[in-house]
N, C-alpha and C positions, 0 to 999 in steps of 0.2 A: 743573200735572201732567194726565197723560191720566186719563181713568177707569180703575179698578181692573180692570174687564174687558177692558179694552185693553192693558193692559201689558204687556212683552214680555220674557223672561228667555230669553238667550240663555247655554248650555252648551256648554262646549268640552271634550269628553272625557266621551262618554257611552256607559255600559258600563252592564252589567245590576245592578250593584252601586251606589256611591255615587251617581254620576253618574244612575242612572234613579233614584234615592230623592231627589234635589235637585230633580229633575225635578216628580216628584209632591208635592213640598211645597207648590212655587212655583205647580203647577196648581188646588190647594186652592184658593188665594187668586185665582183668576180669571187667572192668565197665563195669557199664548199662550207657545209655547215656539218657540226655534230650536234644535237640536240638531245637532250637529257633532262627526263623529268620524269616524276613516279607514275602518271597516268598513261599506259601503252595506247590507249585509244585516241586521248587527246593528243597525245605526240603524234600518232599518223595524221590525224585531222590538219596539225599543223604544217607536218611535212608533205602533206598535199598541196595545201596553200602555198608551198612556196617552190613545188618540185619544178615549175616551168621556168623560174629564174636561174637554179644551180641544183649542184649536186648536194644531197640532204641523205644522211643516216640519220635513224633514231636509236636511243639507249634508254629502255624504263630503268629506272634508278630511282630510289629513296637517298636521296641527301644524307638524311639521317644517319644512313648504313654507310660509315668507314669503309668496311671490307669492299661492300658493294660497288662504292664509287670509286676506288681503285681498282677494281677489276674492268669498271665501265673505262677508266682513262687506258689501262691496257688494252681492250677490245680498240679503241678510238686507233689508240697508235699502230695496231695490226693493221684495221680496215681503212683509215682513210690519213695514216702519218701523224707527225706530232703537231698538236694545234698552233697554229701563230698568234692566235688571238683567244685568250678564255673570258668569258663573262662569266660570273657567277651572280645569278638573279632569286635563287631561291629563297625560300622566308616563310615563317609562318606566322600567321596574323591574327592569333588567338587574342581574344578580351581577357583582361584581368588585370584588379590593382595590385598595386604592390603587395597589401596585406592579406590578398586573396589568392596568392600563386602557392603551388606546391612545388614540395622539393623535384618531386620525378617531372611535375609538368615542365616548369624552368629550364632542368638540362636536358629536357626531350625537346624544348625550344631551341634551344642553344646549341644544340647538335646539329641544326639544320641552319640556323641563322648565322652562326659563325663558325664551329668546326668545320663543317662540311665545306665553307669556303677555304679554310686553311688548308685541307687536304686535297682539295681540288687544284689552289695554288702548286701545294707540294707536286703534285703528280705532273703537271707539265714545266716546271721550273727545270730540270734535267735537261732537257732537249733546248729549251730556251738558253741556258747558258751554253750549252755547246756551240749553240749556232750566233750569240752575241748579241740577241734580239729576241724579243717579244713583248707582249702586251698584255696584262691582266687588271680586270676592269670586276668591279663590285659595285652592285647595287646597295646607294646606302639612304638613310630616311632621316626628314628632319626631327625625329624622334631623338636623333642624336644630340641636337643640339637643345633641341626643348622638349625635355620628355612628356608625355602625358598620359595620366596615371591608368586610364582605360584599358591602355595597351603597353602594359609595364614591361610583361616580356619581350617586346619587340624594340620597347627603348632600349634596353638592356645588349639585346642583341645588335642594334643598327649603332650603339656608341662601340661596340664590339667592330663591328665592321670597319668605322671608320680609324680606329687603334691599327686595327691590321695593315688599313691602307698605308697609312703614314710610316709604321715600322717597316714594314716588306718594301716599301720603296727606298727606304736609307738601306736595304740590307742588299738591294739587288740593284742599283742604281748602275756601280762600275760592271757589271754583267751586261748593259745592256737592255735592261729589260725596264719597261715602264708600266709603274702600278697606279690605278688612279680610282676614284670612288664617281658617283653620279648621288650626289645629295638629294632626295626629292621634299621638296617641305610640302607635300600638300597630296590630295587623294589625284591617283591616276584617272584621268576619264577622257574620253575622246570630245573633239572639241571644245576644249577649253587649254590655258595654256599648259595643265599637264596633259594634254593629248600624248598619248604613247609614240606616235612618229615626231615630234617633236623632242620628246625627252631622249629617245633613239639618236638623235642627230649629236646630241652633248657625248655619247659613248663614241660615235663615230670620230667627233672632233679632238677627244684626249687621246686616241690611238693615233691619229694622222698630226699629233704634234711634234714640232721638229725636236730633235733630242737634247739641244742647245737650249731649249727652252722649256722642258718638260713643265707641266703641274701636276698636282695630283689631286685634283676636287672641283669636281663642276657644281654649282649649285642652283638648282632649279627653284625659286620662291613665289 
């Protein structure tokens, strides 16, 4: 394992709430950061907020574009090295009941909510397998456990994330790779039990678990 000061955490889906809080949490432990999100201006703002803590690089990318996501992780490896930790936090939060969903809209959302997570994991797995260690964490949601009709597409996506977590964890456990999800059963809001900084601690705790007692889900209710 590399020295802690040179470890790299790649986060896909970095906004001013949870994504930034996760970045701050890993930066506190000496991790360098690779921040991936669609909006370059917001990425620059978030990187500026972190620049005093650690080394940060930004990669404007649409997680719905599989080719772009693959190119982004190739750029991360070239500029910063292979990530030690991947956090996939991207999601589409469109409203819509099951009876209102269109085929195109459902597929579009699924590309971000599940396909992007799968492709991001695939991008970091080879180096993690070669090292014999690594962590992959996905942002889940309570909609996977109790779907709500007004957010049917997101509920389908979060159910997919939960399934991906547990199936991938079984596949790569013998490779030394820890896979987990943080299932957030509520609306993220500062000053509540769903405060971004409080939730970010669960990502760090999952990553830090002893290999002999790995768990694969933290549920925040």
